[in-house]
N, C-alpha and C positions, 0 to 999 in steps of 0.2 A: 179675452182677455175678462179676469178677476176680479173683484175688491172683497176679500174677506176677513169678517170679523175675526177671527185665530187663525194661527196655524201653527198644527203638530210635524212634529220629528221625528221618524229612526230614528239611534242613534248609532247601530254599527253600519260598516258599508255605508253610508249616509250622511253623517258627519264625522265620523272620523276610522279610520284602521289603521289595524296594526304596523308595529315596525317592527315586528319580529319576525325575521326572514319565512316566510312559510314552511320551502321545503325544509330547511334546515329544525325547523320546530317540530316536522313529520320524522324527519331521518332521530331526532333526540327522543324521541314516543317511539319507536320503536326500534329502536337500543334499549331503555330503561325494561319493555320488557319481553327481548331477550328472541324477537326475530326478523328474520331479514323485510330489506323494505319489499312491500309486495304490493305499493299504489304510490301514486303519484297526486299531491296539490289538487291535479286536476280530476282529479276521477272521486276527492273528497265532494268534493263543489259539486261535479255531475250527480252524485247519487241524493246530494241533501233536497231533491221536488220527491224525487219515491218515497220521505221518510213523512213516515203521521207525525203531527203535534205533539213536539216534547212541552211536558210541564216544567223541565229543569231543566238549566245548562245540564247537568251529566249526564240527563235521558238522552238531550241531542244527541252529545257524541258517544252514547252506548247504541242508541237507534244508527249513529252514521257508521261505526265503525263496526257493524252486524253488519249492516249495510253490502261494505266495500267490500268484508271479507269474505260477502255472501255469493261476489262477483268475480270472484278469482278459482281460478279453479288449483287452487290448492291445499293442505289442510291441515288447520287451528282447532288447535284446544276452544273448549264450550268457553271456558272465562276468556279468550283472548280480548274478543272485542270492548269488554268490559277492566277488561288492563290495560288496553291501549285510552281504553276514555278518560281510565284515571291517573296514566302518566303524560295523557296530554294536558290532564289541564294543568296536574302538577309544574309541566315545564311553561305552561302561556306567562304570557305574565300583564296583570291586566291595565297598571298605567299603563304599557308602554304602547302607546296613540298619540297619532296627527288626527290634523284635521284632512277630511279631503278639502281637493281642489272649488273652491268655491265656499264650501263650506261655513265658516267662518263670515264672510257676508253678509250669505244668505241670513246663518243667523241674526247679525247686527239688522240686518234690512225688517225680518220678520218681528223683531222686540222692535221696530222704531212704529210699526205699523200696527200696534197693539199688542192681546196677548199671545202667546207661544205659551204650548206646551209640549212636553215629548213620552212618545208612547212609545218604549223601546221592549224585545222579549227578553229578557235579560231579570236577574233576583237583581237588589237594591245594594248588594255589597261590591258584589263583582262592578257594576252598571257606574258607582257612586265612583269608585279608585278610576274610571276609564273621564271621568265628569271633571273632575277635582285635578288629574293631570294635565285633559286638557284649559283649567280656567274657566268653565261655564257650570258649574255646579251650582250656582246662583240664577240661571241666565231664563231659567224656565217660570213661568208662573204653574205649574202643574208637573209634578211627574210620576208617569205609571212603570212600575214595574212591575215584569213578574211574577205573583201570591198566589198559586193557587192556593194553601190553604184559607187565603181571606173570600178567596173566590176567582185573582183575577187570573183565566188565565191568556194561552200565547195569545198572539196574533197569528192565526187571519179570527179570531173569536171577536163580539168587537164590546163583551164587558171592559177591554182597558180604552175601548174610544168613548165608550158610554160616562166613568169615569172622568177625561179628562173633560168632557165637555161639560159637563157639570157641573166640574171647577169652575171651569171657563163662566158657565152660563152663557153659554151658545148653540145655538142649533146648528145639527148634524150641515143646512143644505147653505149653511154661513161658515160651513169651514172645512178646511184642506188641509189633508194628511201627506207629508211625504215619506217618500220611501226610496229603500234599494228593492225589497220583495213583490214579484206578482202578488204571490200565495198569502202571505202577511199580511203586508200592507196595504198593496191594495184594493186586494178583495175585500180585507178586513176596512176599511174603509168604503168602499164600492156598498158593502153588508147594512150600512151603518149609514146611508144615507147623503156622505161625505165625499169632497172632488178630491183628487189623488191626481198626485204629480208621482209618477215613475221616471227614478235614475237608469239609464240605462247600462250597466256595466262589461256585456256585454254577455251573461253567463245562462242567459232564458233566450230560448230556441223559438219558444211556442210563449203566445200570448189569450193564455182560458181566459181573463177577466181584462177590462179592457178602462184603462189608465184614463183620469179626463188630460190630461200632459203626458210627455216621454220629453226627457233631457236624457241627453251626453252627461252632463254632469250639472253641481250645483249652480255653475259659474252663469247658467241660464236662468237662472232662477227669479228674477227681476222682474224678467218680460212677463209671467203668469201671474207675479202680482200687481201688475200695475194696477195704478186705475184709473 
């Protein structure tokens, strides 16, 4: 175990999760577009690793639905993936979130030990709603959101990590990043030279990038940062 000068967290599926029923949200999305339900939430989750890195939330869902549509033995109009992405975002309430198990305590523990950063693959308007709903909008010493126009591309690009560490005035070797995605969080942190703590939610079957620590939930976080 190690002691760190700074701890950075991912947001979605790491510190928080949506309280909206995912199956109902997908069914509502299909209904808005006027197509019969053709996939499950597991199908959406399984398709994520195959996607190229998206620059915006909208682009991510357009790529996601395009990938899932391509895997189904049905004919769809060319504009269906875009329509599904639009409908999904319209039906999604960013403020409908709650802490994941152990997340609130892990964040409080990190704050007690030194500066804390947030590095999230999401735009400021959407992610700020989640932070405010959780009551942690002011809990971080630095927050880094995806902002392609400012040159801040999504993880696993190292730029978000560079921005966070520069603001925290901490070297990569003295910091750790905590997240649920092997592709975005672990790969990005490893490329930056940071340690990484990966929360295994049971969604990824292979580990192309090796995390420093593997957790089943943030309830195990204290063991990672013990002095």
